[in-house]
PyMOL commands that place a pseudoatom at each C-alpha (Angstrom):
pseudoatom trace, name=CA, resn=MET, resi=1, chain=A, elem=C, hetatm=0, pos=[-1.711, -24.697, 12.010]
pseudoatom trace, name=CA, resn=LEU, resi=2, chain=A, elem=C, hetatm=0, pos=[1.720, -23.027, 12.088]
pseudoatom trace, name=CA, resn=LEU, resi=3, chain=A, elem=C, hetatm=0, pos=[2.260, -23.540, 8.348]
pseudoatom trace, name=CA, resn=LYS, resi=4, chain=A, elem=C, hetatm=0, pos=[-1.056, -21.918, 7.376]
pseudoatom trace, name=CA, resn=SER, resi=5, chain=A, elem=C, hetatm=0, pos=[-0.386, -18.929, 9.617]
pseudoatom trace, name=CA, resn=LEU, resi=6, chain=A, elem=C, hetatm=0, pos=[3.032, -18.425, 7.963]
pseudoatom trace, name=CA, resn=GLU, resi=7, chain=A, elem=C, hetatm=0, pos=[1.597, -17.718, 4.517]
pseudoatom trace, name=CA, resn=PRO, resi=8, chain=A, elem=C, hetatm=0, pos=[3.319, -14.470, 3.489]
pseudoatom trace, name=CA, resn=GLU, resi=9, chain=A, elem=C, hetatm=0, pos=[1.690, -11.242, 2.359]
pseudoatom trace, name=CA, resn=LEU, resi=10, chain=A, elem=C, hetatm=0, pos=[4.501, -10.851, -0.203]
pseudoatom trace, name=CA, resn=THR, resi=11, chain=A, elem=C, hetatm=0, pos=[6.749, -13.300, -2.029]
pseudoatom trace, name=CA, resn=HIS, resi=12, chain=A, elem=C, hetatm=0, pos=[9.223, -12.148, -4.673]
pseudoatom trace, name=CA, resn=LEU, resi=13, chain=A, elem=C, hetatm=0, pos=[11.710, -14.049, -6.834]
pseudoatom trace, name=CA, resn=GLU, resi=14, chain=A, elem=C, hetatm=0, pos=[14.610, -12.417, -8.670]
pseudoatom trace, name=CA, resn=GLY, resi=15, chain=A, elem=C, hetatm=0, pos=[16.122, -14.881, -11.105]
pseudoatom trace, name=CA, resn=ASN, resi=16, chain=A, elem=C, hetatm=0, pos=[19.580, -14.867, -12.652]
pseudoatom trace, name=CA, resn=VAL, resi=17, chain=A, elem=C, hetatm=0, pos=[20.870, -12.406, -10.093]
pseudoatom trace, name=CA, resn=LEU, resi=18, chain=A, elem=C, hetatm=0, pos=[23.567, -12.226, -7.487]
pseudoatom trace, name=CA, resn=VAL, resi=19, chain=A, elem=C, hetatm=0, pos=[22.699, -9.760, -4.734]
pseudoatom trace, name=CA, resn=PRO, resi=20, chain=A, elem=C, hetatm=0, pos=[25.655, -7.460, -4.115]
pseudoatom trace, name=CA, resn=ALA, resi=21, chain=A, elem=C, hetatm=0, pos=[26.967, -7.245, -0.569]
pseudoatom trace, name=CA, resn=LYS, resi=22, chain=A, elem=C, hetatm=0, pos=[26.332, -4.114, 1.446]
pseudoatom trace, name=CA, resn=ALA, resi=23, chain=A, elem=C, hetatm=0, pos=[30.078, -3.573, 1.708]
pseudoatom trace, name=CA, resn=LEU, resi=24, chain=A, elem=C, hetatm=0, pos=[30.872, -0.180, 3.076]
pseudoatom trace, name=CA, resn=SER, resi=25, chain=A, elem=C, hetatm=0, pos=[34.099, 1.664, 2.679]
pseudoatom trace, name=CA, resn=TYR, resi=26, chain=A, elem=C, hetatm=0, pos=[34.924, 4.967, 4.270]
pseudoatom trace, name=CA, resn=LYS, resi=27, chain=A, elem=C, hetatm=0, pos=[36.259, 8.139, 2.716]
pseudoatom trace, name=CA, resn=THR, resi=28, chain=A, elem=C, hetatm=0, pos=[38.004, 10.799, 4.772]
pseudoatom trace, name=CA, resn=ALA, resi=29, chain=A, elem=C, hetatm=0, pos=[37.545, 14.362, 3.549]
pseudoatom trace, name=CA, resn=ILE, resi=30, chain=A, elem=C, hetatm=0, pos=[40.166, 17.100, 3.834]
pseudoatom trace, name=CA, resn=ASP, resi=31, chain=A, elem=C, hetatm=0, pos=[38.301, 18.525, 6.856]
pseudoatom trace, name=CA, resn=GLY, resi=32, chain=A, elem=C, hetatm=0, pos=[38.616, 15.143, 8.611]
pseudoatom trace, name=CA, resn=SER, resi=33, chain=A, elem=C, hetatm=0, pos=[34.966, 14.156, 8.269]
pseudoatom trace, name=CA, resn=ILE, resi=34, chain=A, elem=C, hetatm=0, pos=[34.293, 10.520, 7.388]
pseudoatom trace, name=CA, resn=THR, resi=35, chain=A, elem=C, hetatm=0, pos=[31.682, 9.451, 4.858]
pseudoatom trace, name=CA, resn=GLU, resi=36, chain=A, elem=C, hetatm=0, pos=[30.351, 5.951, 4.155]
pseudoatom trace, name=CA, resn=VAL, resi=37, chain=A, elem=C, hetatm=0, pos=[30.706, 4.918, 0.541]
pseudoatom trace, name=CA, resn=ILE, resi=38, chain=A, elem=C, hetatm=0, pos=[28.506, 2.199, -0.937]
pseudoatom trace, name=CA, resn=LYS, resi=39, chain=A, elem=C, hetatm=0, pos=[29.428, 0.642, -4.270]
pseudoatom trace, name=CA, resn=PRO, resi=40, chain=A, elem=C, hetatm=0, pos=[27.343, 1.880, -7.228]
pseudoatom trace, name=CA, resn=ARG, resi=41, chain=A, elem=C, hetatm=0, pos=[26.382, -1.706, -8.123]
pseudoatom trace, name=CA, resn=THR, resi=42, chain=A, elem=C, hetatm=0, pos=[24.684, -2.059, -4.715]
pseudoatom trace, name=CA, resn=HIS, resi=43, chain=A, elem=C, hetatm=0, pos=[22.721, 1.163, -5.248]
pseudoatom trace, name=CA, resn=GLN, resi=44, chain=A, elem=C, hetatm=0, pos=[21.708, 0.003, -8.737]
pseudoatom trace, name=CA, resn=PHE, resi=45, chain=A, elem=C, hetatm=0, pos=[20.425, -3.310, -7.376]
pseudoatom trace, name=CA, resn=GLU, resi=46, chain=A, elem=C, hetatm=0, pos=[18.487, -1.636, -4.542]
pseudoatom trace, name=CA, resn=ASN, resi=47, chain=A, elem=C, hetatm=0, pos=[16.945, 1.012, -6.806]
pseudoatom trace, name=CA, resn=GLY, resi=48, chain=A, elem=C, hetatm=0, pos=[16.079, -1.591, -9.449]
pseudoatom trace, name=CA, resn=LEU, resi=49, chain=A, elem=C, hetatm=0, pos=[14.331, -3.811, -6.904]
pseudoatom trace, name=CA, resn=LYS, resi=50, chain=A, elem=C, hetatm=0, pos=[12.445, -0.829, -5.444]
pseudoatom trace, name=CA, resn=ALA, resi=51, chain=A, elem=C, hetatm=0, pos=[11.277, 0.157, -8.935]
pseudoatom trace, name=CA, resn=LYS, resi=52, chain=A, elem=C, hetatm=0, pos=[10.157, -3.406, -9.794]
pseudoatom trace, name=CA, resn=LEU, resi=53, chain=A, elem=C, hetatm=0, pos=[8.171, -3.780, -6.585]
pseudoatom trace, name=CA, resn=THR, resi=54, chain=A, elem=C, hetatm=0, pos=[6.615, -0.322, -6.892]
pseudoatom trace, name=CA, resn=GLU, resi=55, chain=A, elem=C, hetatm=0, pos=[5.514, -1.114, -10.461]
pseudoatom trace, name=CA, resn=GLU, resi=56, chain=A, elem=C, hetatm=0, pos=[4.235, -4.567, -9.453]
pseudoatom trace, name=CA, resn=PHE, resi=57, chain=A, elem=C, hetatm=0, pos=[2.206, -3.071, -6.570]
pseudoatom trace, name=CA, resn=LYS, resi=58, chain=A, elem=C, hetatm=0, pos=[0.697, -0.433, -8.896]
pseudoatom trace, name=CA, resn=LYS, resi=59, chain=A, elem=C, hetatm=0, pos=[-0.257, -3.029, -11.539]
pseudoatom trace, name=CA, resn=GLN, resi=60, chain=A, elem=C, hetatm=0, pos=[-1.845, -5.356, -8.996]
pseudoatom trace, name=CA, resn=LYS, resi=61, chain=A, elem=C, hetatm=0, pos=[-3.381, -2.472, -7.010]
pseudoatom trace, name=CA, resn=VAL, resi=62, chain=A, elem=C, hetatm=0, pos=[-1.665, -3.675, -3.836]
pseudoatom trace, name=CA, resn=THR, resi=63, chain=A, elem=C, hetatm=0, pos=[-2.580, -1.484, -0.874]
pseudoatom trace, name=CA, resn=LEU, resi=64, chain=A, elem=C, hetatm=0, pos=[-0.912, -3.438, 1.944]
pseudoatom trace, name=CA, resn=PHE, resi=65, chain=A, elem=C, hetatm=0, pos=[2.433, -1.728, 1.426]
pseudoatom trace, name=CA, resn=PRO, resi=66, chain=A, elem=C, hetatm=0, pos=[4.295, 0.134, 2.697]
pseudoatom trace, name=CA, resn=THR, resi=67, chain=A, elem=C, hetatm=0, pos=[3.213, -1.233, 6.052]
pseudoatom trace, name=CA, resn=LYS, resi=68, chain=A, elem=C, hetatm=0, pos=[3.835, -0.187, 9.626]
pseudoatom trace, name=CA, resn=HIS, resi=69, chain=A, elem=C, hetatm=0, pos=[3.345, -3.760, 10.976]
pseudoatom trace, name=CA, resn=PRO, resi=70, chain=A, elem=C, hetatm=0, pos=[6.096, -5.702, 12.736]
pseudoatom trace, name=CA, resn=LEU, resi=71, chain=A, elem=C, hetatm=0, pos=[7.450, -8.226, 10.224]
pseudoatom trace, name=CA, resn=PHE, resi=72, chain=A, elem=C, hetatm=0, pos=[8.944, -11.647, 9.655]
pseudoatom trace, name=CA, resn=VAL, resi=73, chain=A, elem=C, hetatm=0, pos=[11.232, -11.596, 6.592]
pseudoatom trace, name=CA, resn=SER, resi=74, chain=A, elem=C, hetatm=0, pos=[12.673, -14.686, 4.959]
pseudoatom trace, name=CA, resn=ILE, resi=75, chain=A, elem=C, hetatm=0, pos=[15.450, -14.488, 2.349]
pseudoatom trace, name=CA, resn=ARG, resi=76, chain=A, elem=C, hetatm=0, pos=[16.876, -17.460, 0.436]
pseudoatom trace, name=CA, resn=TYR, resi=77, chain=A, elem=C, hetatm=0, pos=[19.833, -17.266, -1.921]
pseudoatom trace, name=CA, resn=GLY, resi=78, chain=A, elem=C, hetatm=0, pos=[20.059, -20.026, -4.503]
pseudoatom trace, name=CA, resn=LEU, resi=79, chain=A, elem=C, hetatm=0, pos=[23.585, -20.105, -5.913]
pseudoatom trace, name=CA, resn=HIS, resi=80, chain=A, elem=C, hetatm=0, pos=[24.738, -22.173, -8.869]
pseudoatom trace, name=CA, resn=ALA, resi=81, chain=A, elem=C, hetatm=0, pos=[28.479, -21.425, -8.556]
pseudoatom trace, name=CA, resn=LYS, resi=82, chain=A, elem=C, hetatm=0, pos=[30.334, -23.339, -5.838]
pseudoatom trace, name=CA, resn=LYS, resi=83, chain=A, elem=C, hetatm=0, pos=[32.770, -20.442, -5.251]
pseudoatom trace, name=CA, resn=GLU, resi=84, chain=A, elem=C, hetatm=0, pos=[29.906, -17.973, -4.708]
pseudoatom trace, name=CA, resn=PHE, resi=85, chain=A, elem=C, hetatm=0, pos=[28.111, -20.405, -2.418]
pseudoatom trace, name=CA, resn=GLU, resi=86, chain=A, elem=C, hetatm=0, pos=[31.186, -20.911, -0.254]
pseudoatom trace, name=CA, resn=SER, resi=87, chain=A, elem=C, hetatm=0, pos=[32.055, -17.220, -0.035]
pseudoatom trace, name=CA, resn=LEU, resi=88, chain=A, elem=C, hetatm=0, pos=[28.585, -15.653, 0.222]
pseudoatom trace, name=CA, resn=ASP, resi=89, chain=A, elem=C, hetatm=0, pos=[28.295, -13.525, 3.357]
pseudoatom trace, name=CA, resn=LEU, resi=90, chain=A, elem=C, hetatm=0, pos=[24.618, -13.790, 4.363]
pseudoatom trace, name=CA, resn=ASP, resi=91, chain=A, elem=C, hetatm=0, pos=[24.408, -10.761, 6.640]
pseudoatom trace, name=CA, resn=ASN, resi=92, chain=A, elem=C, hetatm=0, pos=[25.768, -8.254, 4.109]
pseudoatom trace, name=CA, resn=ARG, resi=93, chain=A, elem=C, hetatm=0, pos=[23.508, -9.602, 1.354]
pseudoatom trace, name=CA, resn=ALA, resi=94, chain=A, elem=C, hetatm=0, pos=[20.487, -9.510, 3.661]
pseudoatom trace, name=CA, resn=LYS, resi=95, chain=A, elem=C, hetatm=0, pos=[21.232, -5.861, 4.445]
pseudoatom trace, name=CA, resn=THR, resi=96, chain=A, elem=C, hetatm=0, pos=[21.077, -5.049, 0.727]
pseudoatom trace, name=CA, resn=ILE, resi=97, chain=A, elem=C, hetatm=0, pos=[17.640, -6.675, 0.400]
pseudoatom trace, name=CA, resn=LEU, resi=98, chain=A, elem=C, hetatm=0, pos=[16.319, -5.083, 3.602]
pseudoatom trace, name=CA, resn=ASP, resi=99, chain=A, elem=C, hetatm=0, pos=[17.472, -1.633, 2.478]
pseudoatom trace, name=CA, resn=ALA, resi=100, chain=A, elem=C, hetatm=0, pos=[15.866, -2.135, -0.943]
pseudoatom trace, name=CA, resn=LEU, resi=101, chain=A, elem=C, hetatm=0, pos=[12.499, -2.906, 0.697]
pseudoatom trace, name=CA, resn=LYS, resi=102, chain=A, elem=C, hetatm=0, pos=[12.573, 0.261, 2.810]
pseudoatom trace, name=CA, resn=GLY, resi=103, chain=A, elem=C, hetatm=0, pos=[9.960, 2.766, 1.693]
pseudoatom trace, name=CA, resn=VAL, resi=104, chain=A, elem=C, hetatm=0, pos=[8.237, 0.277, -0.621]
pseudoatom trace, name=CA, resn=VAL, resi=105, chain=A, elem=C, hetatm=0, pos=[7.349, -2.707, 1.579]
pseudoatom trace, name=CA, resn=TYR, resi=106, chain=A, elem=C, hetatm=0, pos=[7.817, -1.108, 5.000]
pseudoatom trace, name=CA, resn=ASP, resi=107, chain=A, elem=C, hetatm=0, pos=[8.701, 2.264, 6.456]
pseudoatom trace, name=CA, resn=ASP, resi=108, chain=A, elem=C, hetatm=0, pos=[11.911, 1.140, 8.142]
pseudoatom trace, name=CA, resn=ASP, resi=109, chain=A, elem=C, hetatm=0, pos=[13.828, -2.118, 8.512]
pseudoatom trace, name=CA, resn=ARG, resi=110, chain=A, elem=C, hetatm=0, pos=[13.515, -1.751, 12.298]
pseudoatom trace, name=CA, resn=GLN, resi=111, chain=A, elem=C, hetatm=0, pos=[10.043, -3.237, 11.780]
pseudoatom trace, name=CA, resn=VAL, resi=112, chain=A, elem=C, hetatm=0, pos=[11.691, -6.578, 10.959]
pseudoatom trace, name=CA, resn=LYS, resi=113, chain=A, elem=C, hetatm=0, pos=[11.459, -8.513, 14.232]
pseudoatom trace, name=CA, resn=ILE, resi=114, chain=A, elem=C, hetatm=0, pos=[12.375, -11.912, 12.805]
pseudoatom trace, name=CA, resn=LEU, resi=115, chain=A, elem=C, hetatm=0, pos=[14.799, -12.441, 9.932]
pseudoatom trace, name=CA, resn=LEU, resi=116, chain=A, elem=C, hetatm=0, pos=[15.455, -15.875, 8.480]
pseudoatom trace, name=CA, resn=THR, resi=117, chain=A, elem=C, hetatm=0, pos=[18.113, -16.124, 5.804]
pseudoatom trace, name=CA, resn=ASP, resi=118, chain=A, elem=C, hetatm=0, pos=[19.813, -19.082, 4.188]
pseudoatom trace, name=CA, resn=LYS, resi=119, chain=A, elem=C, hetatm=0, pos=[21.691, -20.137, 1.095]
pseudoatom trace, name=CA, resn=VAL, resi=120, chain=A, elem=C, hetatm=0, pos=[21.420, -23.275, -1.008]
pseudoatom trace, name=CA, resn=PHE, resi=121, chain=A, elem=C, hetatm=0, pos=[23.812, -24.677, -3.585]
pseudoatom trace, name=CA, resn=LEU, resi=122, chain=A, elem=C, hetatm=0, pos=[22.154, -25.348, -6.943]
pseudoatom trace, name=CA, resn=GLU, resi=123, chain=A, elem=C, hetatm=0, pos=[24.547, -27.837, -8.474]
pseudoatom trace, name=CA, resn=LYS, resi=124, chain=A, elem=C, hetatm=0, pos=[22.174, -28.697, -11.353]
pseudoatom trace, name=CA, resn=SER, resi=125, chain=A, elem=C, hetatm=0, pos=[21.240, -25.134, -12.268]
pseudoatom trace, name=CA, resn=SER, resi=126, chain=A, elem=C, hetatm=0, pos=[22.877, -22.574, -14.521]
pseudoatom trace, name=CA, resn=GLU, resi=127, chain=A, elem=C, hetatm=0, pos=[21.568, -19.483, -12.750]
pseudoatom trace, name=CA, resn=SER, resi=128, chain=A, elem=C, hetatm=0, pos=[21.278, -18.063, -9.274]
pseudoatom trace, name=CA, resn=TYR, resi=129, chain=A, elem=C, hetatm=0, pos=[18.279, -16.429, -7.616]
pseudoatom trace, name=CA, resn=VAL, resi=130, chain=A, elem=C, hetatm=0, pos=[17.121, -14.619, -4.525]
pseudoatom trace, name=CA, resn=LEU, resi=131, chain=A, elem=C, hetatm=0, pos=[13.685, -15.369, -3.085]
pseudoatom trace, name=CA, resn=PHE, resi=132, chain=A, elem=C, hetatm=0, pos=[12.232, -13.348, -0.253]
pseudoatom trace, name=CA, resn=SER, resi=133, chain=A, elem=C, hetatm=0, pos=[8.943, -13.219, 1.560]
pseudoatom trace, name=CA, resn=VAL, resi=134, chain=A, elem=C, hetatm=0, pos=[7.381, -10.814, 4.029]
pseudoatom trace, name=CA, resn=LYS, resi=135, chain=A, elem=C, hetatm=0, pos=[4.843, -11.818, 6.665]
pseudoatom trace, name=CA, resn=PHE, resi=136, chain=A, elem=C, hetatm=0, pos=[2.977, -9.495, 9.028]
pseudoatom trace, name=CA, resn=LEU, resi=137, chain=A, elem=C, hetatm=0, pos=[3.646, -10.565, 12.604]
pseudoatom trace, name=CA, resn=THR, resi=138, chain=A, elem=C, hetatm=0, pos=[0.622, -10.850, 14.845]
pseudoatom trace, name=CA, resn=LYS, resi=139, chain=A, elem=C, hetatm=0, pos=[1.132, -11.318, 18.591]
pseudoatom trace, name=CA, resn=ARG, resi=140, chain=A, elem=C, hetatm=0, pos=[-0.088, -14.916, 18.276]
pseudoatom trace, name=CA, resn=LEU, resi=141, chain=A, elem=C, hetatm=0, pos=[2.260, -15.771, 15.410]
pseudoatom trace, name=CA, resn=GLU, resi=142, chain=A, elem=C, hetatm=0, pos=[5.173, -14.097, 17.152]
pseudoatom trace, name=CA, resn=LYS, resi=143, chain=A, elem=C, hetatm=0, pos=[4.600, -16.226, 20.262]
pseudoatom trace, name=CA, resn=LEU, resi=144, chain=A, elem=C, hetatm=0, pos=[4.338, -19.409, 18.167]
pseudoatom trace, name=CA, resn=LEU, resi=145, chain=A, elem=C, hetatm=0, pos=[7.587, -18.622, 16.363]
pseudoatom trace, name=CA, resn=GLU, resi=146, chain=A, elem=C, hetatm=0, pos=[9.343, -17.622, 19.565]
pseudoatom trace, name=CA, resn=ARG, resi=147, chain=A, elem=C, hetatm=0, pos=[8.485, -20.996, 21.134]
pseudoatom trace, name=CA, resn=ARG, resi=148, chain=A, elem=C, hetatm=0, pos=[9.804, -22.845, 18.084]
pseudoatom trace, name=CA, resn=MET, resi=149, chain=A, elem=C, hetatm=0, pos=[12.988, -20.780, 17.901]
pseudoatom trace, name=CA, resn=ALA, resi=150, chain=A, elem=C, hetatm=0, pos=[13.634, -21.216, 21.621]
pseudoatom trace, name=CA, resn=GLN, resi=151, chain=A, elem=C, hetatm=0, pos=[14.055, -24.923, 20.934]
pseudoatom trace, name=CA, resn=LEU, resi=152, chain=A, elem=C, hetatm=0, pos=[16.930, -24.118, 18.569]
pseudoatom trace, name=CA, resn=ARG, resi=153, chain=A, elem=C, hetatm=0, pos=[18.762, -21.670, 20.801]
pseudoatom trace, name=CA, resn=PRO, resi=154, chain=A, elem=C, hetatm=0, pos=[21.515, -22.769, 23.142]
pseudoatom trace, name=CA, resn=THR, resi=155, chain=A, elem=C, hetatm=0, pos=[20.659, -22.639, 26.825]
pseudoatom trace, name=CA, resn=PRO, resi=156, chain=A, elem=C, hetatm=0, pos=[22.456, -19.867, 28.731]
pseudoatom trace, name=CA, resn=VAL, resi=157, chain=A, elem=C, hetatm=0, pos=[25.115, -21.133, 31.102]
for i in range(1, 157): cmd.bond("trace and resi %d" % i, "trace and resi %d" % (i + 1))
show_as sticks, trace
zoom trace
């Protein structure tokens, strides 16, 4: 029952790609104001993913997105290089994906109520990938997931 209700509204695979981290640096202007600076490679990835999804939705006449629903997002990074696998920082990579989906899949990443992200080492592969899925959260599904996740959480002392 839980597995059937977890079938996503959107699944997307980007092959032969390494998602850039959402690494921010800060630049101080002469007037003392501070500006966040995001690497151009991160912007290129985000804009490229937005364009791909927008085109895909147009071709398939998808009308579900962008949605205003609360969401469950799952992101898996498959990495073929041991060094990348060991050094990959999940939270910064997830931020890049979540920001890329904004405006195309959902209005704002604050709609993401549950985020599941993991990485796997692909020792027999020659390329990496990122696979993500988006599921609309109903009250019923949210309660089911909350019960399951509660079993994994440590008990407060």
